[in-house]
N, C-alpha and C positions, 0 to 999 in steps of 0.2 A: 278403446283398444290401445294397449301400449305397443311400442315398437322396440325391437332389439337390434342393435348394430352388430355386424359380424365381420371379423377379419380372418381370412384364410391365408396363411403365409407359409413360406418355406425359409429355412435358414435362421430360425429364431435363436439358435444357440451360437451363432457366429456374428461377431462384430456388432453392427448396428441393429441386427435382428432382435437381440435381447432388449435393447432400448425401445424398439418399436412395440414389442409385446407389452412391455410395462406401460408405455404410453397409451396403447389401445385399451388396455384393461383399466387404467385410471380414468379414461373417458367413457367407460361403460360398455365397451365392446366385449362380446364373447369371442374368444380367440381359439382357433384350431390351427395347430402347427403341423404341416404335412411333411416336414423334413424327414422324420424317422421312417415314415411309410414310403416316401420316395426313395430314400437310400436303400431300404430293403428291396424294393422293386428293382432298382438299378443293379443290385448284386445278382438278381435273377434275370437280368437282361431286359427288363421292361423300360421303355422310354415313355416319359410323361410329357415331354416337350417335343415340338417339331424340330427336325434336324437343322433347319435353316435359321431358327431363332429360338428364343427362350420362352415363347408363349406355350401354354399348355395345349396338348393335343386332346382328342376325346378321352384317352385313358387318364390324363391329368385332371380333366374336368370330372370324370367319374370318381376319381379318388377324392377330389374336393367335395363332391356331393355326399360321399360316404362320411367324410369327416364332419360335414355340417349336420348330417343326420344324427351324429353322435352327441351333438350339443344338447344339454338338458332342455332348453326352451323349444328346440325343434322336436325333440321326443314328446314333449307335452302337447305340441300342436298336432303331431301325428296321432297321438292317443286321444285327441278330441277334448283336451282339457283347456 
């Protein structure tokens, strides 16, 4: 059985984020960037982080799970392939 490394990140289009994405991909990671979805949610008043720090709250984790579910290798696992 092979393994797939995954990086779920925010801020890939800003500063160091773009370099991180490139580095992750060069090392064989599947990358899901949550920045766009988090920004869209924020415009609608959704908070994905706890107010006292920048850790994801349950909504942030749910968003990350949904992003991971969209990765091709996860779709293959869920489809039983």
